[in-house]
C-alpha positions as CSV (number, residue, x, y, z in Angstrom):
1,M,0.0,0.0,-0.1
2,G,1.5,3.3,-1.0
3,V,2.5,6.2,1.3
4,Y,0.0,8.6,-0.6
5,Y,-3.0,6.2,-0.2
6,R,-2.2,5.7,3.6
7,F,-1.8,9.3,4.0
8,L,-5.3,10.2,2.2
9,N,-7.1,7.4,4.1
10,K,-5.9,8.9,7.4
11,E,-3.6,5.7,8.1
12,V,-0.8,8.5,8.5
13,D,-1.2,11.4,10.7
14,M,1.9,13.2,10.1
15,R,4.2,13.1,7.1
16,I,7.7,14.8,7.3
17,L,9.9,15.8,4.4
18,F,13.6,16.1,4.8
19,V,15.3,18.2,2.1
20,C,19.0,18.8,1.0
21,T,20.6,19.6,-2.2
22,G,20.7,16.3,-4.2
23,N,18.7,14.0,-2.1
24,S,21.7,11.5,-2.1
25,C,23.3,12.1,1.5
26,R,21.8,14.0,4.2
27,S,18.1,14.0,3.5
28,P,18.0,10.3,2.5
29,M,19.9,9.4,6.0
30,A,17.4,11.5,7.9
31,D,14.4,10.0,6.2
32,L,15.6,6.4,6.5
33,Y,16.6,6.8,10.2
34,F,13.6,8.6,11.0
35,N,11.4,5.9,9.6
36,A,13.5,3.3,11.6
37,L,12.7,5.2,14.6
38,C,9.1,5.0,13.8
39,R,9.2,1.3,13.2
40,Q,10.9,0.6,16.2
41,A,8.5,2.6,18.3
42,G,5.4,1.1,16.5
43,R,4.2,4.4,15.2
44,D,2.5,3.5,11.8
45,D,0.9,7.0,12.2
46,L,4.1,9.0,11.5
47,E,6.2,8.8,8.2
48,A,9.1,10.6,6.4
49,G,10.3,11.1,3.1
50,S,13.0,13.2,1.4
51,A,13.9,15.2,-1.4
52,G,16.5,17.7,-3.0
53,I,16.3,21.0,-4.4
54,F,18.5,19.8,-7.5
55,A,17.9,16.2,-7.2
56,W,17.4,13.7,-10.2
57,D,14.2,11.8,-9.6
58,G,15.0,8.1,-9.2
59,S,18.8,8.2,-8.4
60,P,19.9,5.9,-5.4
61,I,21.4,6.8,-2.2
62,S,25.0,7.5,-2.3
63,R,27.4,4.7,-1.5
64,Q,28.8,6.4,1.6
65,A,25.4,7.2,2.8
66,A,24.3,3.8,2.2
67,A,27.5,2.4,4.1
68,V,26.5,4.6,7.1
69,M,22.8,3.3,7.1
70,A,24.2,-0.2,7.0
71,E,26.2,0.4,10.2
72,Y,22.8,1.2,11.8
73,S,21.1,-1.9,10.3
74,I,19.0,0.2,8.2
75,D,18.3,-0.9,4.5
76,S,18.6,1.8,2.1
77,S,18.6,-0.4,-1.0
78,G,15.0,0.7,-2.1
79,F,15.7,4.4,-1.8
80,R,15.1,6.6,-4.8
81,S,15.7,10.3,-5.0
82,A,13.1,12.8,-5.8
83,R,13.1,16.8,-6.6
84,F,11.5,19.1,-4.2
85,T,8.5,20.5,-5.9
86,P,5.3,22.4,-4.8
87,E,3.2,19.4,-5.3
88,L,5.5,17.2,-3.1
89,A,5.5,19.9,-0.6
90,R,1.6,19.9,-0.4
91,E,1.7,16.2,0.6
92,Y,3.9,16.7,3.7
93,D,2.9,18.4,7.1
94,L,6.4,19.4,8.1
95,L,9.2,20.3,5.7
96,V,12.7,20.0,7.3
97,A,15.6,21.7,5.6
98,M,19.4,20.9,6.3
99,T,20.5,24.3,5.7
100,E,19.2,28.1,5.7
101,S,20.0,28.1,1.9
102,H,17.7,24.9,1.5
103,R,15.1,26.7,3.6
104,Q,15.4,29.8,1.5
105,A,15.1,27.7,-1.7
106,M,12.0,25.7,-0.3
107,V,10.2,29.1,0.0
108,E,10.9,30.2,-3.3
109,I,10.0,27.0,-4.9
110,A,6.8,26.4,-2.8
111,P,5.8,29.8,-1.1
112,S,2.4,28.4,0.0
113,A,4.4,26.2,2.3
114,A,6.6,28.6,4.0
115,G,4.8,28.1,7.2
116,K,5.7,24.4,7.7
117,I,9.4,24.7,6.7
118,R,11.9,24.4,9.4
119,L,15.5,24.0,9.8
120,L,16.7,20.5,11.3
121,A,19.2,22.1,13.5
122,D,20.4,25.4,14.8
123,G,23.0,25.6,12.2
124,D,23.6,24.3,8.9
125,V,24.1,20.5,8.5
126,P,27.3,20.2,6.5
127,D,27.3,18.4,3.0
128,P,29.4,15.3,3.1
129,F,29.2,14.9,-0.7
130,G,32.2,13.3,-2.1
131,G,33.8,12.6,1.4
132,S,34.9,9.3,2.9
133,V,32.5,7.0,4.8
134,G,34.1,8.3,7.8
135,H,33.1,11.8,7.0
136,Y,29.3,10.8,6.2
137,T,29.3,8.9,9.6
138,R,30.3,12.1,11.4
139,V,27.7,14.3,9.5
140,F,25.0,11.6,10.4
141,E,26.2,11.4,14.1
142,A,25.9,15.2,14.3
143,M,22.3,15.2,12.8
144,K,21.2,12.1,15.0
145,P,20.4,14.1,18.0
146,A,18.2,16.6,16.2
147,L,16.6,13.7,14.5
148,D,15.8,12.1,17.9
149,A,14.7,15.2,19.3
150,L,12.3,15.8,16.2
151,F,10.8,12.3,16.7
152,R,10.2,13.0,20.4
153,A,8.5,16.1,19.6
154,V,6.3,14.6,17.0
155,S,5.6,11.4,18.8
156,G,4.5,13.0,21.9
157,D,7.5,11.2,23.8
158,K,8.7,13.3,26.5
159,A,12.0,11.2,27.2
């Protein structure tokens, strides 16, 4: 059963879209990790996706990001990239940008969604593109506390 079907039929109460540049590194790791948190907590009512400002639709996650996800026992083999569009923005309740420049681009692309666009962290999440697996791991580990906090906030978990 598709995500959009589940959302329309109120099987999913909140959908979160993580957005970066190419949808091959940061936003897919955020998407996959957040969905893993949802599965672990039995939260079928929460769901994440991801997109990129300059993404090519249908590309796989980067090799390095896939390696990081594998370290956390998260399967990324089915991941395919998507471009951020106004239509995609309408399908989600919360849009989470990795950097201030992403946030600004998202507002330009989908001005009607401006009220639901937020930054993941207080500062920009650095782009690991082209770096080693170790570099990707450090970026993911820097993102993880913000992703955990976001999960707690939207799931009502006060821990």
